[in-house]
Legacy VTK file of the C-alpha trace (Angstrom):
# vtk DataFile Version 3.0
C-alpha trace
ASCII
DATASET POLYDATA
POINTS 394 float
23.365 113.738 8.049
26.424 111.941 7.987
28.820 110.770 4.783
28.876 107.553 3.599
32.392 106.858 4.900
31.028 107.633 8.337
28.191 105.607 7.830
30.373 102.705 7.242
32.531 103.061 10.069
29.637 103.661 12.728
27.899 100.169 11.126
31.180 98.197 11.163
32.026 99.805 14.829
28.567 98.780 15.831
29.325 94.978 14.697
30.888 91.921 15.581
31.738 88.453 13.359
29.265 86.092 14.573
31.009 83.263 16.700
32.250 80.325 14.720
30.357 77.147 14.304
31.487 73.670 13.368
29.611 72.738 9.967
29.814 69.897 7.610
32.022 69.964 4.698
29.326 70.068 2.114
27.540 73.016 3.368
30.591 75.075 3.984
30.993 76.391 0.646
31.475 80.470 0.740
31.868 80.554 4.647
35.115 82.089 6.057
37.362 79.924 7.963
37.355 80.333 11.798
40.419 78.294 12.930
43.535 77.646 10.972
43.225 73.814 9.283
46.445 71.608 9.378
47.082 68.528 7.010
46.082 65.631 9.025
47.499 63.152 7.286
50.341 63.395 3.830
49.029 64.030 0.549
49.250 61.656 -1.478
48.795 59.236 1.579
51.291 56.770 -0.414
53.527 57.133 -3.657
51.451 55.980 -6.972
51.717 56.480 -10.384
50.566 59.586 -12.433
50.104 57.602 -16.029
49.169 54.096 -17.507
52.221 52.309 -17.812
54.992 50.506 -16.860
56.526 50.610 -13.015
60.388 49.875 -13.544
63.736 50.676 -11.973
65.703 53.228 -13.607
69.028 51.345 -13.424
67.581 48.648 -15.882
66.796 51.522 -18.429
70.820 52.799 -19.428
70.635 51.635 -22.808
67.102 51.270 -24.764
65.428 49.683 -26.445
65.274 47.072 -23.307
62.883 43.995 -22.516
61.810 43.401 -19.131
59.191 40.713 -17.858
55.873 41.767 -16.846
55.284 40.162 -13.200
52.152 41.544 -12.201
49.581 44.101 -13.120
48.044 47.075 -10.905
45.059 48.653 -11.364
44.225 51.506 -9.178
42.563 50.664 -6.123
45.171 47.448 -5.767
47.958 47.284 -3.435
51.072 45.555 -5.430
51.782 41.915 -4.308
55.138 41.616 -6.084
58.578 43.511 -5.762
59.821 44.989 -9.047
63.431 43.320 -9.151
66.092 43.829 -11.520
64.846 42.734 -15.386
61.376 43.039 -13.938
58.248 45.605 -14.865
54.829 46.035 -13.268
51.974 47.204 -15.495
50.391 49.965 -13.511
47.372 52.162 -13.760
46.914 55.878 -13.421
46.649 56.189 -9.307
47.408 52.956 -8.312
50.165 52.209 -5.353
54.082 52.352 -6.836
55.230 48.731 -5.977
58.291 47.910 -4.306
61.830 48.363 -6.101
60.061 50.394 -8.661
61.641 54.082 -9.204
59.909 55.331 -12.263
57.193 55.009 -14.714
57.350 54.541 -18.296
54.311 55.789 -20.196
52.315 53.161 -21.759
52.900 54.970 -25.160
56.779 54.827 -25.116
56.643 50.897 -24.633
55.479 47.957 -27.066
54.300 44.501 -25.760
56.369 41.415 -26.722
55.271 37.436 -26.322
55.813 35.710 -22.832
54.555 38.445 -21.101
57.156 40.570 -21.516
57.382 44.471 -22.540
60.009 46.627 -24.545
61.156 49.584 -23.136
61.430 52.382 -25.998
62.165 55.436 -23.858
64.824 56.531 -21.201
63.478 57.570 -17.682
64.975 58.946 -14.949
64.483 57.865 -10.894
61.115 59.647 -9.736
59.783 60.255 -13.528
55.910 60.327 -13.371
55.461 59.048 -9.882
52.874 60.764 -7.328
55.374 60.546 -3.957
53.982 60.531 -0.791
53.398 63.763 1.073
54.938 65.890 -2.113
51.717 68.000 -2.295
51.298 68.287 1.494
53.285 66.962 4.629
51.309 66.086 7.820
50.689 68.815 10.394
51.598 71.489 7.426
48.945 74.395 7.418
46.858 74.481 4.679
44.650 77.209 5.241
44.745 80.291 7.782
41.693 81.627 9.836
39.680 84.190 7.785
39.985 82.287 4.609
37.017 82.040 2.284
36.366 78.525 1.458
36.161 78.085 -2.695
34.888 75.001 -4.611
38.719 73.787 -4.583
39.281 74.285 -1.076
36.619 71.736 -0.237
38.236 69.291 -2.465
41.427 69.619 -0.780
39.914 68.732 2.455
37.834 65.898 1.130
40.888 64.684 -0.294
42.438 64.348 3.190
39.164 63.229 5.003
38.258 66.448 6.760
34.418 66.161 6.803
33.463 68.808 9.322
34.760 72.514 9.520
35.193 75.409 12.068
33.311 78.809 10.281
32.147 81.735 10.758
28.193 81.336 9.883
26.281 83.687 7.879
23.937 85.787 9.091
20.179 85.298 9.375
18.284 88.341 7.989
14.493 89.196 8.113
12.934 91.598 5.797
10.066 93.851 5.771
8.963 96.042 3.411
6.251 98.907 3.973
3.401 100.619 2.224
-0.248 100.686 1.961
-0.230 101.759 -2.031
2.271 98.433 -2.125
0.666 95.356 -3.717
2.159 91.772 -4.505
3.794 90.922 -7.482
1.003 88.900 -9.078
-1.795 91.400 -8.398
-3.606 93.963 -10.896
-2.629 97.339 -9.364
-5.724 99.871 -8.734
-4.736 103.353 -9.203
-2.085 104.630 -7.061
-0.675 101.393 -6.308
2.401 99.712 -7.222
3.606 96.102 -7.167
6.594 95.317 -4.580
9.775 95.024 -6.413
11.613 95.593 -3.149
10.996 92.438 -1.284
12.286 90.142 -4.439
15.327 92.524 -5.140
16.380 92.653 -1.265
15.256 89.174 -0.379
17.719 88.158 -3.856
20.534 90.135 -2.722
20.463 88.806 0.783
20.477 85.118 -0.425
23.297 86.065 -2.950
25.319 86.217 0.061
24.628 83.152 1.440
22.351 84.315 4.413
19.530 82.843 5.807
16.069 84.293 5.446
13.536 83.169 7.992
11.178 85.964 7.541
10.321 88.272 3.922
7.162 89.853 4.328
4.942 92.940 3.703
2.864 95.073 5.787
0.552 98.138 5.199
1.284 101.634 6.827
0.560 100.196 10.466
2.208 101.598 13.684
1.190 98.805 15.923
1.326 95.957 13.054
5.221 96.913 12.436
5.863 96.975 16.444
4.300 93.806 16.826
6.328 92.184 13.836
9.577 93.542 15.194
8.731 92.189 18.886
8.909 88.748 17.039
12.100 88.962 15.320
14.873 86.804 16.330
17.221 87.553 13.315
20.916 88.674 13.583
19.549 91.451 10.926
16.212 93.323 10.376
15.877 95.350 7.269
12.713 97.357 6.075
12.254 98.874 3.310
10.313 102.255 2.919
8.843 104.113 5.772
11.863 105.934 6.897
10.977 109.704 5.453
9.669 112.329 7.406
5.445 111.901 6.288
2.881 111.101 8.401
2.727 107.195 7.679
6.706 107.252 7.778
6.604 104.837 10.897
10.210 102.796 10.777
12.039 105.744 12.519
9.432 106.133 15.525
9.458 102.365 15.740
13.368 102.365 16.285
13.316 105.076 18.358
10.896 103.753 20.496
11.771 99.793 20.986
15.694 100.249 20.017
18.160 102.859 19.314
18.980 104.982 16.431
22.646 105.302 15.840
22.588 107.505 12.724
19.388 108.725 10.164
20.018 110.025 6.782
23.020 109.599 4.825
24.706 112.028 2.394
24.438 110.242 -0.687
22.075 110.162 -3.346
20.078 107.984 -3.730
19.375 106.871 -0.810
19.210 109.864 1.732
16.488 108.598 4.235
18.531 105.742 5.256
18.240 104.759 9.149
20.866 102.114 10.749
20.118 101.270 14.475
19.859 98.440 17.317
16.978 96.566 18.453
18.555 94.437 21.370
21.134 92.503 19.661
19.838 92.888 16.000
21.190 95.166 13.551
18.608 97.353 12.394
18.445 98.785 8.545
15.706 100.943 7.475
16.179 100.877 3.644
14.148 104.250 0.934
11.135 103.193 -0.251
11.945 103.948 -3.848
13.482 100.438 -5.534
16.960 102.144 -6.890
17.636 103.676 -3.469
16.646 100.454 -1.656
19.485 98.503 -3.767
21.658 101.142 -3.935
22.151 101.747 0.251
21.988 97.849 0.342
25.054 97.461 -1.589
27.004 100.328 -0.097
26.057 99.914 3.178
24.337 96.627 4.194
26.654 94.353 2.032
29.559 95.286 4.079
27.977 94.640 7.408
26.285 90.928 6.516
30.145 90.435 4.848
31.784 91.567 8.296
29.008 89.686 10.217
30.293 86.510 8.331
33.855 87.203 9.054
35.449 88.633 6.428
37.566 91.761 7.039
37.941 93.423 3.892
34.176 94.508 3.241
34.506 97.918 1.756
33.666 98.234 -1.748
36.823 98.555 -3.771
37.112 102.026 -5.753
38.410 101.812 -9.088
39.073 104.234 -12.161
38.115 104.225 -15.919
37.803 106.806 -18.316
34.463 108.931 -18.476
32.855 109.017 -21.736
30.180 111.808 -21.218
30.111 114.974 -18.564
28.526 114.229 -15.300
27.864 116.298 -12.068
26.780 116.122 -8.714
25.522 119.452 -8.346
24.007 119.228 -4.211
25.634 118.562 -1.165
25.374 114.565 -1.651
27.949 111.934 -3.301
25.931 110.617 -6.046
26.367 106.939 -7.409
25.548 107.527 -10.895
24.325 104.060 -12.823
26.970 103.724 -15.671
27.978 100.480 -17.981
31.467 99.864 -17.722
33.493 98.350 -20.645
37.061 97.586 -21.828
38.445 99.552 -24.787
41.624 99.108 -26.781
43.043 102.047 -24.254
41.550 100.814 -21.417
38.061 100.668 -19.488
35.753 103.130 -20.218
32.597 104.297 -18.415
28.917 105.563 -19.540
26.469 106.858 -17.499
23.143 105.486 -18.089
19.857 107.551 -18.769
16.708 107.268 -16.401
18.903 108.134 -13.170
15.681 108.359 -11.403
15.390 107.115 -7.581
12.521 104.812 -8.991
13.820 103.589 -12.539
15.093 99.924 -12.116
15.853 99.864 -15.711
18.764 101.796 -15.710
20.063 99.575 -12.641
19.213 96.252 -14.440
21.617 97.688 -17.343
24.473 98.857 -15.379
27.327 96.774 -14.005
28.799 99.925 -12.019
28.591 102.871 -10.201
30.150 106.170 -10.370
31.201 108.236 -7.529
30.398 112.093 -7.868
31.286 113.413 -4.948
29.349 116.573 -3.733
29.228 119.774 -5.778
31.958 117.850 -8.012
31.422 118.238 -12.104
33.378 115.514 -14.311
34.488 115.989 -17.906
34.357 113.800 -20.749
37.551 111.472 -20.703
38.389 112.111 -16.866
39.438 109.512 -14.937
36.579 108.919 -12.656
36.509 106.657 -9.384
33.540 104.057 -9.847
32.582 100.795 -7.567
31.692 97.588 -9.699
27.858 96.049 -9.153
LINES 1 395
394 0 1 2 3 4 5 6 7 8 9 10 11 12 13 14 15 16 17 18 19 20 21 22 23 24 25 26 27 28 29 30 31 32 33 34 35 36 37 38 39 40 41 42 43 44 45 46 47 48 49 50 51 52 53 54 55 56 57 58 59 60 61 62 63 64 65 66 67 68 69 70 71 72 73 74 75 76 77 78 79 80 81 82 83 84 85 86 87 88 89 90 91 92 93 94 95 96 97 98 99 100 101 102 103 104 105 106 107 108 109 110 111 112 113 114 115 116 117 118 119 120 121 122 123 124 125 126 127 128 129 130 131 132 133 134 135 136 137 138 139 140 141 142 143 144 145 146 147 148 149 150 151 152 153 154 155 156 157 158 159 160 161 162 163 164 165 166 167 168 169 170 171 172 173 174 175 176 177 178 179 180 181 182 183 184 185 186 187 188 189 190 191 192 193 194 195 196 197 198 199 200 201 202 203 204 205 206 207 208 209 210 211 212 213 214 215 216 217 218 219 220 221 222 223 224 225 226 227 228 229 230 231 232 233 234 235 236 237 238 239 240 241 242 243 244 245 246 247 248 249 250 251 252 253 254 255 256 257 258 259 260 261 262 263 264 265 266 267 268 269 270 271 272 273 274 275 276 277 278 279 280 281 282 283 284 285 286 287 288 289 290 291 292 293 294 295 296 297 298 299 300 301 302 303 304 305 306 307 308 309 310 311 312 313 314 315 316 317 318 319 320 321 322 323 324 325 326 327 328 329 330 331 332 333 334 335 336 337 338 339 340 341 342 343 344 345 346 347 348 349 350 351 352 353 354 355 356 357 358 359 360 361 362 363 364 365 366 367 368 369 370 371 372 373 374 375 376 377 378 379 380 381 382 383 384 385 386 387 388 389 390 391 392 393
């Protein structure tokens, strides 16, 4: 049995980011950039008005009010035809190109229309006022994002503004999910005595999809050695996750199958819940054997599997972030394993406080559904109420 930190280290040592691929911009949200991105053109690509108003020569407005002849109207999308000369102005809309000769914009609310197509300017302006100059946001050739950057919606908008339609990113891994157990039935079934509904398949499937990974296979098989072997032989995913069958019972076949068809890297982790966690490789695929208890399955996925999926996706900082808060109730880990206590984090006037929840059994999903954090309690450690304790957000 190894520690959680040792387990995480071994998982990453046996993992590598997937080779970058080129994706359409519309499909790259949430991906990690596979190479630096530089501006292929200036942004804005032309000087334009930041306001609805009048394009003017600032030298004409040393004294106000000032009446100027309006020579042209320039809506957005139309290129100016007239040069603004002394004593003239062009009516201009937000985003419209700046006409030659003009060096400032007077907002429309600081003007008054006069007869004979003229305008009275009621406020001083300085050179460059209310103008978005060509290249003021980005110069051509300027690096925008570095390799390893996580693409957000605003990033995609910036790339789209530059006309970049395809981008090199690290792909998300493909993940196949197999739950096991002859006592497990579908969620729409009416369980007979001794049977339970399959909550693991939907919870792990949702957890994988939340990370943006594709799931070519998500299914359930009964406790049958041959069926499990046949299914694994067909696997072509980057990652294979099983739920259940990793303990030491007569019908726990997952460990036996991995030992026969692949390589066991470690089995059993000093954590509670989640001790019988299994990690190995089958061919080029990473293999994660999660415990069958619903809470154990989700906790080990979040603590041990999620970092690996993020690492395969090109992320570098993948370990769960440890924070600290004041404990509201005594809690302890009397055994020899680090415990992950389901808890509720909240903000008080004195700062963050964290409260252990009831229903801490490994089959009790209710507490996990209400929790938003885990308190980390090292083996043989006791914490008193009021102590500052480490926690991980869910």
